[in-house]
MIDOSE-1310 file (N, C-alpha, C; in nm, 2 decimals, decimal comma, always signed):
residues 124
mrfe	+0,00/-1,09/-1,17/-0,10/-1,12/-1,07/-0,24/-1,09/-1,14; -0,33/-1,17/-1,12/-0,46/-1,16/-1,18/-0,56/-1,10/-1,07; -0,65/-1,01/-1,12/-0,74/-0,95/-1,04/-0,88/-0,97/-1,09; -0,98/-0,93/-1,02/-1,12/-0,95/-1,05/-1,15/-0,88/-1,19
kgae	-1,24/-0,93/-1,27/-1,28/-0,87/-1,39/-1,33/-0,73/-1,37; -1,28/-0,64/-1,45/-1,32/-0,50/-1,44/-1,23/-0,42/-1,34; -1,14/-0,49/-1,28/-1,05/-0,42/-1,18/-0,93/-0,36/-1,26; -0,88/-0,24/-1,21/-0,78/-0,17/-1,28/-0,66/-0,14/-1,18
viwh	-0,54/-0,18/-1,22/-0,42/-0,15/-1,14/-0,39/+0,00/-1,16; -0,40/+0,08/-1,05/-0,37/+0,22/-1,06/-0,22/+0,25/-1,02; -0,16/+0,16/-0,95/-0,02/+0,17/-0,92/+0,04/+0,04/-0,89; +0,17/+0,01/-0,92/+0,24/-0,11/-0,88/+0,39/-0,08/-0,88
drkr	+0,46/-0,16/-0,80/+0,60/-0,15/-0,79/+0,65/-0,28/-0,72; +0,78/-0,29/-0,71/+0,85/-0,40/-0,65/+0,94/-0,35/-0,54; +0,97/-0,43/-0,44/+1,07/-0,40/-0,34/+1,21/-0,38/-0,42; +1,28/-0,28/-0,38/+1,41/-0,25/-0,46/+1,53/-0,27/-0,36
rfgl	+1,64/-0,32/-0,43/+1,77/-0,33/-0,36/+1,86/-0,24/-0,44; +1,92/-0,15/-0,37/+2,01/-0,05/-0,43/+1,94/+0,02/-0,55; +1,82/+0,04/-0,53/+1,74/+0,12/-0,64/+1,69/+0,03/-0,75; +1,72/-0,10/-0,75/+1,68/-0,19/-0,86/+1,58/-0,29/-0,81
plsf	+1,48/-0,32/-0,90/+1,37/-0,41/-0,86/+1,41/-0,55/-0,86; +1,50/-0,59/-0,77/+1,55/-0,73/-0,76/+1,49/-0,80/-0,64; +1,36/-0,83/-0,65/+1,30/-0,89/-0,54/+1,17/-0,97/-0,58; +1,12/-1,05/-0,50/+1,00/-1,12/-0,52/+0,88/-1,06/-0,45
yryy	+0,90/-0,94/-0,40/+0,79/-0,86/-0,34/+0,73/-0,77/-0,44; +0,60/-0,77/-0,46/+0,53/-0,68/-0,55/+0,42/-0,62/-0,48; +0,40/-0,49/-0,51/+0,29/-0,41/-0,44/+0,20/-0,36/-0,55; +0,07/-0,35/-0,52/-0,03/-0,31/-0,61/-0,14/-0,22/-0,54
ivkk	-0,19/-0,12/-0,60/-0,31/-0,06/-0,56/-0,41/-0,08/-0,68; -0,52/-0,14/-0,65/-0,62/-0,18/-0,75/-0,76/-0,12/-0,72; -0,83/-0,07/-0,82/-0,96/-0,03/-0,80/-1,06/-0,09/-0,90; -1,18/-0,11/-0,85/-1,29/-0,15/-0,93/-1,39/-0,04/-0,93
egew	-1,40/+0,03/-1,04/-1,48/+0,16/-1,04/-1,62/+0,15/-0,98; -1,64/+0,24/-0,88/-1,77/+0,25/-0,81/-1,79/+0,14/-0,70; -1,69/+0,05/-0,69/-1,71/-0,05/-0,59/-1,60/-0,05/-0,48; -1,47/-0,06/-0,51/-1,37/-0,07/-0,41/-1,23/-0,03/-0,46
vkif	-1,15/+0,00/-0,36/-1,00/+0,01/-0,38/-0,93/-0,07/-0,28; -0,84/-0,16/-0,33/-0,77/-0,25/-0,24/-0,62/-0,23/-0,26; -0,55/-0,27/-0,16/-0,40/-0,26/-0,15/-0,35/-0,40/-0,14; -0,26/-0,44/-0,23/-0,21/-0,58/-0,23/-0,06/-0,58/-0,21
rhkg	-0,02/-0,69/-0,14/+0,12/-0,72/-0,12/+0,14/-0,87/-0,16; +0,22/-0,89/-0,26/+0,24/-1,03/-0,31/+0,39/-1,06/-0,29; +0,41/-1,16/-0,21/+0,55/-1,20/-0,19/+0,57/-1,35/-0,21; +0,69/-1,38/-0,27/+0,72/-1,52/-0,29/+0,74/-1,55/-0,44
flts	+0,80/-1,66/-0,46/+0,82/-1,71/-0,60/+0,76/-1,85/-0,62; +0,82/-1,95/-0,55/+0,76/-2,08/-0,56/+0,63/-2,09/-0,47; +0,64/-2,04/-0,35/+0,52/-2,03/-0,27/+0,49/-1,88/-0,25; +0,36/-1,85/-0,28/+0,32/-1,71/-0,28/+0,23/-1,68/-0,16
iide	+0,25/-1,56/-0,11/+0,16/-1,51/+0,00/+0,10/-1,38/-0,06; -0,03/-1,36/-0,07/-0,09/-1,24/-0,12/-0,18/-1,18/-0,01; -0,14/-1,07/+0,05/-0,22/-1,00/+0,15/-0,29/-0,88/+0,08; -0,41/-0,85/+0,13/-0,48/-0,74/+0,07/-0,56/-0,67/+0,19
inay	-0,57/-0,54/+0,17/-0,65/-0,47/+0,27/-0,74/-0,37/+0,19; -0,86/-0,34/+0,23/-0,94/-0,24/+0,17/-0,89/-0,11/+0,21; -0,89/-0,01/+0,12/-0,84/+0,12/+0,15/-0,91/+0,19/+0,26; -1,04/+0,17/+0,28/-1,11/+0,24/+0,38/-1,08/+0,19/+0,52
rcld	-1,01/+0,08/+0,53/-0,97/+0,02/+0,66/-0,84/+0,07/+0,71; -0,77/+0,15/+0,63/-0,64/+0,21/+0,67/-0,66/+0,32/+0,77; -0,58/+0,32/+0,88/-0,59/+0,41/+0,98/-0,49/+0,52/+0,98; -0,37/+0,48/+0,94/-0,25/+0,58/+0,94/-0,15/+0,54/+0,84
iali	-0,08/+0,64/+0,79/+0,03/+0,61/+0,69/+0,16/+0,68/+0,74; +0,27/+0,61/+0,73/+0,40/+0,68/+0,76/+0,50/+0,65/+0,65; +0,59/+0,74/+0,62/+0,69/+0,73/+0,52/+0,83/+0,72/+0,60; +0,90/+0,61/+0,58/+1,03/+0,59/+0,64/+1,14/+0,59/+0,53
qtlg	+1,24/+0,68/+0,55/+1,35/+0,68/+0,46/+1,48/+0,68/+0,53; +1,56/+0,58/+0,51/+1,69/+0,57/+0,57/+1,79/+0,65/+0,48; +1,91/+0,66/+0,52/+2,01/+0,73/+0,44/+2,03/+0,65/+0,30; +2,03/+0,52/+0,31/+2,04/+0,44/+0,19/+1,92/+0,47/+0,09
dkif	+1,80/+0,48/+0,15/+1,68/+0,51/+0,07/+1,70/+0,64/+0,00; +1,75/+0,74/+0,08/+1,76/+0,87/+0,02/+1,86/+0,87/-0,10; +1,97/+0,80/-0,08/+2,07/+0,79/-0,19/+2,01/+0,72/-0,31; +1,93/+0,62/-0,29/+1,87/+0,55/-0,41/+1,73/+0,59/-0,45
rtgt	+1,69/+0,70/-0,38/+1,55/+0,76/-0,41/+1,44/+0,66/-0,39; +1,45/+0,59/-0,28/+1,34/+0,49/-0,24/+1,30/+0,52/-0,10; +1,20/+0,45/-0,05/+1,15/+0,46/+0,08/+1,05/+0,35/+0,11; +1,02/+0,34/+0,24/+0,92/+0,24/+0,29/+0,80/+0,31/+0,34
ieii	+0,68/+0,27/+0,29/+0,55/+0,32/+0,34/+0,50/+0,22/+0,44; +0,46/+0,27/+0,55/+0,40/+0,18/+0,66/+0,26/+0,22/+0,67; +0,17/+0,12/+0,65/+0,02/+0,15/+0,66/-0,03/+0,07/+0,78; -0,09/+0,14/+0,87/-0,15/+0,08/+0,99/-0,30/+0,07/+0,96
snde	-0,36/-0,05/+0,97/-0,50/-0,07/+0,94/-0,57/-0,15/+1,05; -0,70/-0,16/+1,05/-0,77/-0,24/+1,15/-0,80/-0,38/+1,09; -0,72/-0,42/+0,99/-0,73/-0,55/+0,93/-0,66/-0,65/+1,03; -0,73/-0,76/+1,06/-0,68/-0,86/+1,16/-0,56/-0,93/+1,11
rapi	-0,55/-0,97/+0,98/-0,44/-1,04/+0,93/-0,32/-0,96/+0,91; -0,33/-0,83/+0,86/-0,22/-0,75/+0,83/-0,24/-0,61/+0,90; -0,23/-0,60/+1,03/-0,25/-0,47/+1,10/-0,14/-0,37/+1,06; -0,02/-0,41/+1,03/+0,09/-0,33/+0,98/+0,13/-0,38/+0,84
fhfr	+0,12/-0,30/+0,75/+0,14/-0,33/+0,61/+0,25/-0,25/+0,55; +0,36/-0,30/+0,50/+0,47/-0,23/+0,45/+0,48/-0,24/+0,29; +0,51/-0,13/+0,23/+0,56/-0,12/+0,09/+0,71/-0,09/+0,11; +0,80/-0,19/+0,11/+0,94/-0,17/+0,14/+1,02/-0,12/+0,02
hikn	+1,10/-0,02/+0,04/+1,20/+0,03/-0,06/+1,14/+0,05/-0,20; +1,03/+0,13/-0,21/+0,97/+0,15/-0,34/+1,02/+0,29/-0,39; +1,01/+0,30/-0,52/+1,05/+0,43/-0,58/+0,94/+0,53/-0,57; +0,97/+0,66/-0,57/+0,88/+0,77/-0,56/+0,79/+0,76/-0,43
phev	+0,85/+0,73/-0,31/+0,76/+0,71/-0,20/+0,68/+0,83/-0,16; +0,72/+0,95/-0,18/+0,64/+1,07/-0,14/+0,52/+1,08/-0,22; +0,53/+1,05/-0,35/+0,41/+1,06/-0,44/+0,31/+0,94/-0,41; +0,37/+0,83/-0,38/+0,28/+0,71/-0,35/+0,21/+0,74/-0,21
rdml	+0,28/+0,79/-0,12/+0,21/+0,82/+0,01/+0,10/+0,92/-0,01; +0,12/+1,03/-0,09/+0,02/+1,13/-0,11/-0,10/+1,07/-0,18; -0,07/+0,98/-0,28/-0,18/+0,92/-0,36/-0,26/+0,83/-0,27; -0,19/+0,75/-0,19/-0,26/+0,66/-0,09/-0,35/+0,73/+0,01
snii	-0,29/+0,84/+0,06/-0,37/+0,92/+0,16/-0,49/+0,98/+0,09; -0,49/+1,03/-0,03/-0,61/+1,08/-0,10/-0,71/+0,97/-0,12; -0,66/+0,85/-0,17/-0,75/+0,74/-0,20/-0,82/+0,69/-0,07; -0,75/+0,69/+0,04/-0,81/+0,64/+0,17/-0,91/+0,74/+0,21
ever	-0,89/+0,87/+0,20/-0,99/+0,97/+0,24/-1,11/+0,96/+0,16; -1,10/+0,94/+0,03/-1,21/+0,93/-0,06/-1,29/+0,81/-0,03; -1,23/+0,69/+0,00/-1,30/+0,57/+0,03/-1,37/+0,58/+0,16; -1,31/+0,64/+0,26/-1,37/+0,66/+0,39/-1,50/+0,74/+0,38
rkrh	-1,49/+0,85/+0,30/-1,61/+0,94/+0,28/-1,72/+0,86/+0,21; -1,68/+0,78/+0,11/-1,78/+0,70/+0,03/-1,86/+0,61/+0,12; -1,79/+0,55/+0,22/-1,85/+0,45/+0,30/-1,89/+0,50/+0,44; -1,88/+0,63/+0,46/-1,91/+0,70/+0,58/-1,84/+0,64/+0,70
vgit	-1,71/+0,61/+0,68/-1,63/+0,55/+0,79/-1,55/+0,67/+0,85; -1,56/+0,68/+0,98/-1,48/+0,78/+1,06/-1,38/+0,71/+1,15; -1,28/+0,79/+1,19/-1,18/+0,74/+1,29/-1,21/+0,81/+1,42; -1,23/+0,73/+1,53/-1,25/+0,79/+1,66/-1,11/+0,80/+1,73
eiqh	-1,07/+0,92/+1,77/-0,95/+0,94/+1,84/-0,97/+0,96/+1,98; -0,89/+0,89/+2,07/-0,90/+0,90/+2,21/-0,77/+0,96/+2,26; -0,77/+1,07/+2,33/-0,65/+1,12/+2,39/-0,64/+1,09/+2,53; -0,52/+1,06/+2,58/-0,50/+1,03/+2,72/-0,45/+1,14/+2,79
């Protein structure tokens, strides 16, 4: 996948089946120094769909691990964002899900602070 000039891929993986990267789903975290960090999901072979969200727009992250995921050391990260096209964004069955979740969480916090974006919480 091609990105804007000067952009750097800081993490990438594929959806895995039985622990093996046998899928046409690819995931990327890309940054352009001093400008932005974006999260990409590329799915498809003949026809491709590429979704992206800006890291500062992410509201919440969850890690989901089934028994099969635990056996194959994979997991699914669910990102909830205020993006209209992709309000729920999944990195399905990726390796090292705990490390990726921590990395994403840190990136999101840094990007929010950089842009002075806060999350308003309303309790019922």
